[in-house]
C-alpha positions as CSV (number, residue, x, y, z in Angstrom):
1,X,135.6,83.0,70.7
2,X,137.0,81.4,67.6
3,X,134.5,78.6,67.8
4,X,131.6,81.0,67.9
5,X,132.8,82.8,64.7
6,X,133.2,79.5,62.9
7,X,129.6,78.4,63.9
8,X,128.3,81.7,62.7
9,X,129.9,81.4,59.3
10,X,128.9,77.9,58.8
11,X,125.3,78.6,59.6
12,X,125.0,81.2,56.8
13,X,123.5,80.0,53.6
14,X,125.4,80.1,50.4
15,X,123.9,81.9,47.4
16,X,122.3,79.7,44.8
17,X,124.4,79.4,41.7
18,X,122.8,81.3,38.8
19,X,123.4,80.0,35.3
20,X,124.5,82.3,32.5
21,X,121.4,81.5,30.6
22,X,119.2,82.7,33.5
23,X,121.3,85.8,33.9
24,X,120.9,86.6,30.2
25,X,117.2,85.6,30.4
26,X,117.6,83.0,27.7
27,X,116.1,79.6,27.1
28,X,119.0,78.4,25.1
29,X,121.9,76.9,27.1
30,X,124.9,79.4,27.0
31,X,127.3,76.8,28.5
32,X,126.5,74.3,25.8
33,X,126.9,76.9,23.0
34,X,130.3,77.8,24.5
35,X,131.3,74.2,24.6
36,X,130.4,73.8,20.9
37,X,132.3,76.9,20.0
38,X,135.4,75.7,21.8
39,X,135.2,72.1,20.4
40,X,134.6,73.5,16.9
41,X,138.0,75.2,16.9
42,X,136.6,78.3,15.2
43,X,139.1,80.6,16.9
44,X,142.1,80.3,19.3
45,X,140.5,82.6,21.9
46,X,136.9,83.1,22.8
47,X,135.4,86.1,24.6
48,X,133.1,85.6,27.5
49,X,130.2,87.4,25.8
50,X,130.4,85.5,22.5
51,X,128.4,82.4,23.6
52,X,125.8,84.6,25.3
53,X,125.3,86.6,22.1
54,X,125.2,83.5,19.9
55,X,122.7,81.8,22.2
56,X,120.6,84.9,22.0
57,X,120.7,85.0,18.2
58,X,119.8,81.3,18.0
59,X,116.9,81.8,20.3
60,X,115.7,84.8,18.4
61,X,115.8,83.0,15.0
62,X,114.1,79.9,16.5
63,X,111.3,81.9,18.0
64,X,110.7,83.8,14.8
65,X,110.6,80.7,12.7
66,X,108.3,78.9,15.1
67,X,106.0,81.9,15.3
68,X,105.7,82.0,11.5
69,X,105.2,78.2,11.3
70,X,102.5,78.5,14.0
71,X,100.7,81.1,12.0
72,X,101.0,78.8,8.9
73,X,99.6,75.9,10.8
74,X,96.8,78.0,12.2
75,X,95.9,79.2,8.6
76,X,95.6,75.5,7.6
77,X,93.5,74.8,10.6
78,X,96.0,72.5,12.3
79,X,96.8,72.3,16.0
80,X,100.4,71.0,15.5
81,X,103.3,72.4,13.6
82,X,104.4,70.0,11.0
83,X,107.7,70.1,9.0
84,X,105.8,71.3,6.0
85,X,104.6,74.3,8.0
86,X,108.2,75.1,8.9
87,X,109.4,74.8,5.4
88,X,106.6,77.0,3.9
89,X,107.0,79.6,6.6
90,X,110.7,79.9,5.8
91,X,110.2,79.9,2.0
92,X,107.5,82.7,2.3
93,X,109.7,84.9,4.4
94,X,112.2,87.0,2.3
95,X,114.8,87.2,5.0
96,X,114.8,83.5,5.9
97,X,114.4,82.3,2.3
98,X,118.2,82.4,1.6
99,X,118.7,79.8,4.3
100,X,116.5,77.3,2.5
101,X,117.4,77.9,-1.2
102,X,116.9,75.3,-3.9
103,X,120.6,74.4,-3.5
104,X,119.8,72.8,-0.1
105,X,118.2,69.4,0.0
106,X,114.8,69.5,1.8
107,X,114.3,67.1,4.7
108,X,110.6,67.4,4.2
109,X,110.8,65.8,0.8
110,X,112.8,62.9,2.2
111,X,110.4,62.2,5.1
112,X,107.1,62.8,3.2
113,X,107.9,60.2,0.4
114,X,108.5,56.6,1.5
115,X,111.4,54.9,-0.1
116,X,110.5,52.4,-2.8
117,X,112.3,49.0,-2.9
């Protein structure tokens, strides 16, 4: 009888592992965000929902910036989003503008102008 029970248990399929990103319906990797938070040493302890929340915030900001940049590219009749579209979209938005103040060095300026020898 014991052999029959073992065979029955082994024939059952295990449930597929579901990632935390999939559970939270996010595209950003929750596990990687958690790893960066732990390696960064921002706090001694880290709650289980903190990396999920941060991944959600990052995904939200990214989607909004890309949406604005896509509209900017479409206004200029381009099919691809260029770094200039990202920069102008962030500068034109009053909520995102503080992230790219004049204090910060623009990567677009560095890549657009070739270095002179």
